[in-house]
VOPAGU-2260 file (C-alpha; in pm, 1 decimal, decimal comma):
REM VOPAGU-2260
SITE   aa  ch    i         X         Y         Z
SITE  LEU   A    0   14957,4   18279,4   24523,1
SITE  GLU   A    1   14606,4   18472,9   24433,6
SITE  THR   A    2   14682,7   18794,5   24144,2
SITE  TYR   A    3   14533,8   19067,0   24085,3
SITE  SER   A    4   14619,8   19351,0   23762,7
SITE  ALA   A    5   14519,0   19683,4   23771,7
SITE  ASP   A    6   14668,6   19914,4   23522,8
SITE  ALA   A    7   15033,5   19903,1   23634,0
SITE  VAL   A    8   14985,7   19806,2   23995,1
SITE  THR   A    9   15002,6   19362,2   24021,7
SITE  LEU   A   10   14931,6   19267,1   24371,1
SITE  TYR   A   11   15007,3   18905,2   24450,9
SITE  LEU   A   12   14796,1   18798,6   24781,2
SITE  ASN   A   13   14801,5   18550,4   25016,4
SITE  PRO   A   14   14517,0   18290,5   24940,7
SITE  GLU   A   15   14385,1   18230,4   25282,4
SITE  LEU   A   16   14285,1   18589,7   25276,9
SITE  GLU   A   17   14000,5   18819,3   25211,3
SITE  VAL   A   18   14158,3   19188,4   25149,1
SITE  ASN   A   19   14018,8   19505,2   24949,0
SITE  VAL   A   20   14271,4   19477,6   24641,7
SITE  GLN   A   21   14118,1   19857,9   24556,7
SITE  ASP   A   22   14239,7   20008,1   24903,1
SITE  LEU   A   23   14572,8   19811,2   24864,6
SITE  VAL   A   24   14585,6   19971,3   24456,0
SITE  ALA   A   25   14581,4   20292,2   24645,9
SITE  LEU   A   26   14798,9   20240,7   24872,8
SITE  PRO   A   27   15103,0   20471,9   24826,1
SITE  THR   A   28   14790,9   20771,2   24858,6
SITE  LEU   A   29   14628,3   20564,1   25151,2
SITE  LEU   A   30   14979,8   20601,3   25318,7
SITE  LYS   A   31   15038,6   20944,4   25290,2
SITE  GLY   A   32   14963,3   21098,5   25611,6
SITE  LEU   A   33   15045,7   20783,3   25785,6
SITE  PRO   A   34   15318,0   20803,0   26099,7
SITE  GLY   A   35   15651,0   20593,5   25959,0
SITE  CYS   A   36   15988,4   20515,5   26023,0
SITE  SER   A   37   16307,3   20385,1   25860,4
SITE  THR   A   38   16406,5   20069,2   25782,0
SITE  ARG   A   39   16726,3   19995,7   25562,4
SITE  GLN   A   40   16724,7   20357,2   25408,6
SITE  GLN   A   41   16809,7   20568,3   25655,3
SITE  GLY   A   42   16577,9   20916,2   25644,1
SITE  ARG   A   43   16330,9   20807,3   25390,1
SITE  VAL   A   44   15973,4   20692,6   25529,8
SITE  THR   A   45   15957,0   20287,5   25452,5
SITE  SER   A   46   15726,8   20142,2   25682,5
SITE  TRP   A   47   15360,1   20258,7   25776,2
SITE  GLN   A   48   15125,2   20059,4   26066,9
SITE  TRP   A   49   14840,6   20086,5   25870,4
SITE  ARG   A   50   14486,2   19984,0   25977,7
SITE  PRO   A   51   14240,5   19979,3   25724,9
SITE  GLU   A   52   13851,7   19932,5   25778,3
SITE  TRP   A   53   13818,8   19631,8   25633,6
SITE  TYR   A   54   14061,1   19435,4   25814,6
SITE  GLY   A   55   14017,1   19378,9   26169,8
SITE  GLY   A   56   14266,6   19299,1   26457,8
SITE  ALA   A   57   14604,1   19468,9   26476,2
SITE  GLY   A   58   14556,3   19590,3   26117,5
SITE  LEU   A   59   14860,2   19568,6   25920,5
SITE  ARG   A   60   15228,1   19665,4   25839,5
SITE  VAL   A   61   15363,4   19819,9   25536,0
SITE  ARG   A   62   15734,7   19801,8   25405,3
SITE  GLN   A   63   15817,3   19929,4   25105,3
SITE  TYR   A   64   16147,5   19772,8   24939,5
SITE  ALA   A   65   16450,2   20035,5   24941,2
SITE  HIS   A   66   16818,6   19984,1   24847,5
SITE  GLY   A   67   17048,4   20038,8   25108,5
SITE  GLY   A   68   17411,9   20131,9   25160,8
SITE  ALA   A   69   17570,2   20299,4   24879,9
SITE  LEU   A   70   17259,2   20109,9   24664,3
SITE  GLY   A   71   17022,5   20363,5   24833,3
SITE  LYS   A   72   17186,7   20616,8   24729,1
SITE  LEU   A   73   17161,2   20553,9   24386,4
SITE  TRP   A   74   16837,7   20353,9   24333,9
SITE  GLY   A   75   16683,3   20401,5   24629,0
SITE  THR   A   76   16310,9   20279,2   24599,4
SITE  LEU   A   77   16407,0   20083,3   24267,3
SITE  PHE   A   78   16393,6   19716,7   24157,4
SITE  ALA   A   79   16453,4   19584,2   23845,7
SITE  GLY   A   80   16125,8   19304,2   23810,4
SITE  ASP   A   81   15923,0   19160,6   24109,6
SITE  GLY   A   82   16126,9   18841,2   24185,6
SITE  ARG   A   83   16283,7   18972,2   24512,5
SITE  MET   A   84   15928,2   19034,9   24594,5
SITE  HIS   A   85   15774,3   18750,3   24479,0
SITE  SER   A   86   16050,8   18493,3   24662,9
SITE  GLU   A   87   15942,2   18668,3   24986,4
SITE  LEU   A   88   15579,2   18611,2   24989,5
SITE  ARG   A   89   15603,3   18249,6   24934,9
SITE  VAL   A   90   15892,0   18236,2   25181,1
SITE  ALA   A   91   15725,9   18401,2   25450,4
SITE  LEU   A   92   15399,2   18206,1   25354,1
SITE  HIS   A   93   15593,3   17880,8   25407,8
SITE  ALA   A   94   15679,0   17991,9   25763,2
SITE  TYR   A   95   15377,6   18061,8   25904,7
SITE  ARG   A   96   15232,4   17774,8   25757,4
SITE  SER   A   97   15510,6   17610,1   25934,7
SITE  ALA   A   98   15408,2   17730,5   26257,0
SITE  VAL   A   99   15755,7   17952,6   26218,1
SITE  PRO   A  100   15710,3   18273,7   26461,8
SITE  THR   A  101   15598,0   18470,6   26257,9
SITE  ALA   A  102   15399,2   18774,5   26110,3
SITE  ARG   A  103   15129,7   18670,5   25890,5
SITE  PRO   A  104   15194,7   18769,4   25536,2
SITE  VAL   A  105   14873,5   18970,4   25364,2
SITE  ALA   A  106   15025,8   19095,1   24990,0
SITE  ILE   A  107   15293,4   19184,5   24824,1
SITE  ARG   A  108   15176,3   19542,4   24598,7
SITE  VAL   A  109   15424,3   19561,0   24293,4
SITE  GLU   A  110   15376,9   19866,9   24061,4
SITE  LYS   A  111   15569,7   19917,8   23684,5
SITE  ALA   A  112   15812,2   20260,4   23724,1
SITE  SER   A  113   16000,1   20224,5   23404,1
SITE  GLY   A  114   16088,3   19979,2   23146,7
SITE  PRO   A  115   16196,9   19663,4   23348,5
SITE  LEU   A  116   16173,6   19906,8   23688,3
SITE  VAL   A  117   15937,4   19818,5   23937,3
SITE  ARG   A  118   15879,9   19936,2   24303,6
SITE  ALA   A  119   15652,4   19743,8   24543,5
SITE  TYR   A  120   15525,7   19683,1   24938,4
SITE  TYR   A  121   15485,6   19401,2   25126,3
SITE  ILE   A  122   15234,8   19353,5   25376,2
SITE  SER   A  123   15168,4   19197,4   25678,4
SITE  GLU   A  124   14978,1   19172,6   26003,2
SITE  ASN   A  125   15079,1   19372,1   26251,5
SITE  LEU   A  126   15204,8   19222,7   26560,5
SITE  THR   A  127   15118,8   19442,3   26882,2
SITE  ASP   A  128   15308,1   19519,1   27181,8
SITE  THR   A  129   15656,7   19432,9   27013,2
SITE  MET   A  130   16000,3   19580,1   26949,7
SITE  ASN   A  131   16304,7   19398,0   26804,4
SITE  LEU   A  132   16570,7   19361,4   26981,3
SITE  LEU   A  133   16828,1   19629,6   26922,5
SITE  ASP   A  134   16542,6   19842,1   27039,1
SITE  LEU   A  135   16474,3   19687,1   27318,0
SITE  CYS   A  136   16810,4   19715,0   27416,1
SITE  ARG   A  137   16830,9   20117,3   27317,5
SITE  ALA   A  138   16558,5   20193,1   27495,6
SITE  GLY   A  139   16724,8   20047,7   27805,5
SITE  LEU   A  140   16464,8   19758,2   27854,2
SITE  ALA   A  141   16705,3   19497,0   27785,5
SITE  GLY   A  142   16872,7   19582,2   28155,0
SITE  ASP   A  143   16545,8   19586,7   28351,0
SITE  LEU   A  144   16469,5   19243,8   28303,4
SITE  SER   A  145   16552,7   19057,6   28554,0
SITE  PRO   A  146   16752,4   18714,7   28520,9
SITE  THR   A  147   16480,4   18487,0   28437,3
SITE  ARG   A  148   16311,3   18656,7   28167,7
SITE  ARG   A  149   16622,8   18750,5   28042,3
SITE  HIS   A  150   16663,4   18358,1   28036,6
SITE  HIS   A  151   16311,0   18303,5   27918,0
SITE  LEU   A  152   16408,8   18548,7   27604,7
SITE  ALA   A  153   16713,8   18320,6   27501,0
SITE  GLU   A  154   16522,6   18074,3   27516,6
SITE  ALA   A  155   16247,8   18224,2   27303,8
SITE  ILE   A  156   16485,6   18342,5   27076,8
SITE  ALA   A  157   16678,0   17993,3   26997,8
SITE  GLU   A  158   16343,7   17822,5   26994,0
SITE  ALA   A  159   16244,5   18041,7   26695,9
SITE  ILE   A  160   16553,7   18027,0   26486,6
SITE  ALA   A  161   16527,9   17676,5   26557,9
SITE  ALA   A  162   16170,7   17624,6   26407,0
SITE  MET   A  163   16313,7   17851,0   26141,1
SITE  HIS   A  164   16603,6   17613,2   26018,7
SITE  GLN   A  165   16369,4   17283,3   26039,7
SITE  ALA   A  166   16121,1   17458,5   25836,4
SITE  GLY   A  167   16459,1   17474,2   25602,6
SITE  ILE   A  168   16459,7   17848,3   25640,5
SITE  LEU   A  169   16820,3   18050,1   25552,1
SITE  HIS   A  170   16764,4   18398,9   25666,5
SITE  ALA   A  171   16930,7   18607,0   25468,7
SITE  ASP   A  172   17003,3   18871,8   25767,7
SITE  LEU   A  173   16924,7   18691,2   26093,1
SITE  ASN   A  174   17063,8   19014,4   26285,3
SITE  LEU   A  175   16844,1   19216,8   26594,9
SITE  GLN   A  176   16636,9   19435,5   26429,5
SITE  ASN   A  177   16479,4   19123,9   26230,3
SITE  LEU   A  178   16426,3   18978,5   26554,3
SITE  LEU   A  179   16098,8   19137,9   26757,3
SITE  ALA   A  180   16011,0   19030,0   27108,6
SITE  ARG   A  181   15734,0   19058,7   27309,6
SITE  THR   A  182   15781,3   19117,0   27702,7
SITE  GLY   A  183   15498,3   19219,6   27859,4
SITE  GLY   A  184   15354,1   18979,1   28139,7
SITE  GLY   A  185   15378,9   18615,7   28057,1
SITE  GLU   A  186   15722,2   18457,3   27880,3
SITE  PRO   A  187   15850,3   18649,2   27626,1
SITE  ASP   A  188   15811,3   18521,2   27290,1
SITE  VAL   A  189   16007,0   18596,5   27003,6
SITE  PHE   A  190   15910,9   18697,9   26633,6
SITE  ILE   A  191   16135,6   18634,3   26311,5
SITE  ILE   A  192   16067,7   18880,7   26059,5
SITE  ASP   A  193   16186,8   19041,1   25729,7
SITE  PHE   A  194   16275,2   18682,7   25451,7
SITE  ASP   A  195   16333,3   18931,2   25185,1
SITE  LYS   A  196   16656,9   18727,5   24981,7
SITE  ALA   A  197   16555,0   18427,6   25239,2
SITE  GLU   A  198   16617,8   18029,9   25066,0
SITE  LEU   A  199   16443,7   17826,2   25108,7
SITE  LYS   A  200   16506,3   17419,4   25132,3
SITE  GLN   A  201   16521,1   17051,7   25166,5
SITE  THR   A  202   16706,4   17115,0   25462,4
SITE  LEU   A  203   16987,2   17344,1   25615,4
SITE  SER   A  204   17355,2   17201,3   25639,2
SITE  ASP   A  205   17507,3   17261,1   25964,9
SITE  SER   A  206   17702,6   17511,3   25853,1
SITE  GLU   A  207   17406,6   17719,1   25710,6
SITE  ARG   A  208   17234,8   17713,3   25991,6
SITE  MET   A  209   17600,0   17814,3   26203,1
SITE  SER   A  210   17674,9   18069,8   25958,2
SITE  ASN   A  211   17276,6   18235,8   26029,9
SITE  LEU   A  212   17368,7   18257,8   26419,1
SITE  LEU   A  213   17689,4   18403,2   26361,4
SITE  ARG   A  214   17518,8   18639,0   26184,2
SITE  LEU   A  215   17302,3   18759,3   26460,0
SITE  ASP   A  216   17584,1   18685,4   26751,0
SITE  ARG   A  217   17764,5   18896,5   26535,0
SITE  SER   A  218   17508,5   19158,3   26552,9
SITE  VAL   A  219   17503,4   19151,6   26935,5
SITE  LEU   A  220   17847,5   19321,9   26933,1
SITE  LYS   A  221   17781,3   19556,6   26642,0
SITE  TRP   A  222   17590,1   19834,9   26821,6
SITE  PRO   A  223   17697,9   19975,0   27132,6
SITE  ALA   A  224   17367,5   19940,5   27324,3
SITE  SER   A  225   17334,7   19575,0   27308,4
SITE  ARG   A  226   17732,5   19503,4   27364,8
SITE  ARG   A  227   17649,2   19646,9   27722,8
SITE  LEU   A  228   17337,7   19519,6   27750,6
SITE  VAL   A  229   17376,6   19155,2   27625,6
SITE  SER   A  230   17601,0   18938,3   27788,1
SITE  ILE   A  231   17827,9   18664,5   27679,9
SITE  SER   A  232   17642,2   18400,4   27894,9
SITE  ASP   A  233   17323,1   18578,1   27728,1
SITE  ARG   A  234   17451,6   18457,7   27382,6
SITE  LEU   A  235   17604,2   18113,9   27529,3
SITE  ARG   A  236   17261,8   18060,6   27648,2
SITE  VAL   A  237   17054,1   18101,5   27275,4
SITE  LEU   A  238   17341,4   17898,0   27099,2
SITE  ARG   A  239   17253,4   17617,0   27354,2
SITE  THR   A  240   16909,5   17572,0   27406,7
SITE  TYR   A  241   16906,3   17656,5   27010,3
SITE  LYS   A  242   17124,0   17268,8   26951,6
SITE  GLU   A  243   16891,9   17168,3   27255,4
SITE  LYS   A  244   16540,8   17267,1   27061,2
SITE  LEU   A  245   16674,6   17179,0   26773,5
SITE  GLU   A  246   16692,7   16868,1   26855,2
SITE  VAL   A  247   16381,1   16783,7   26966,0
SITE  LYS   A  248   16220,7   16908,7   26686,0
SITE  ARG   A  249   16413,6   16660,7   26491,5
SITE  LYS   A  250   16358,8   16409,8   26705,8
SITE  GLY   A  251   16015,0   16532,8   26634,8
SITE  SER   A  252   15978,0   16498,0   26248,8
SITE  GLN   A  253   16134,8   16157,1   26256,6
SITE  ASP   A  254   15919,2   16012,1   26520,0
SITE  GLY   A  255   15647,6   16120,3   26277,7
SITE  VAL   A  256   15763,4   15960,0   25938,6
SITE  ARG   A  257   15810,8   15643,2   26161,5
SITE  GLN   A  258   15453,1   15696,6   26225,5
SITE  ARG   A  259   15401,2   15724,1   25882,4
SITE  GLU   A  260   15579,3   15414,9   25794,5
């Protein structure tokens, strides 16, 4: 990672991209007035779409790190050190370079608050025309999909997770909100986001893989909208397709090793 420091602010940068470091240093001021939404901490805006002139395409997505639950009320957006943020950027870069369908990571902005406490932002490329799977259910759009498109969506979910696991990434919070779907035109695309507290390993055990899949399955049952629209057949199709996709990826890796030998 490339590093840039200015006063109390430190930037960790994707070395493959050119960015305007001065804008990143001034990020909190630039975000004022932009429309945003909450992420883990309800009632606090912690996610924004940002379109700086120096970054083309669909622009950027900015997420402020915030505690959820009881910790959110106590600590809000304050964290002890930047190790957690630094780790997320490294895992996200590895995922992107390993062809895991995800948003391209751009930078982490960390600012000292008081003593060892910091506030931080994660910046990535914006994924256009996407909606997380829970919002897709809440909007009723999942129910409007034809049986064929539901089948393709399940396949895309399974393939994305298989690619992530094959890259040695154990997601810390694999749920419907951290899977983005693009369902307009063509076959659906699915992207995995939020590698906060994810683990990067040489290989994942079968129990670790299953733990991730079961966490996703539990998230389907957690919310009324997804319980109503996601059928048992849909859930089983994801598990079955995941196994098929993983076997294909494993075979491809083994063939590549044999060819190098």
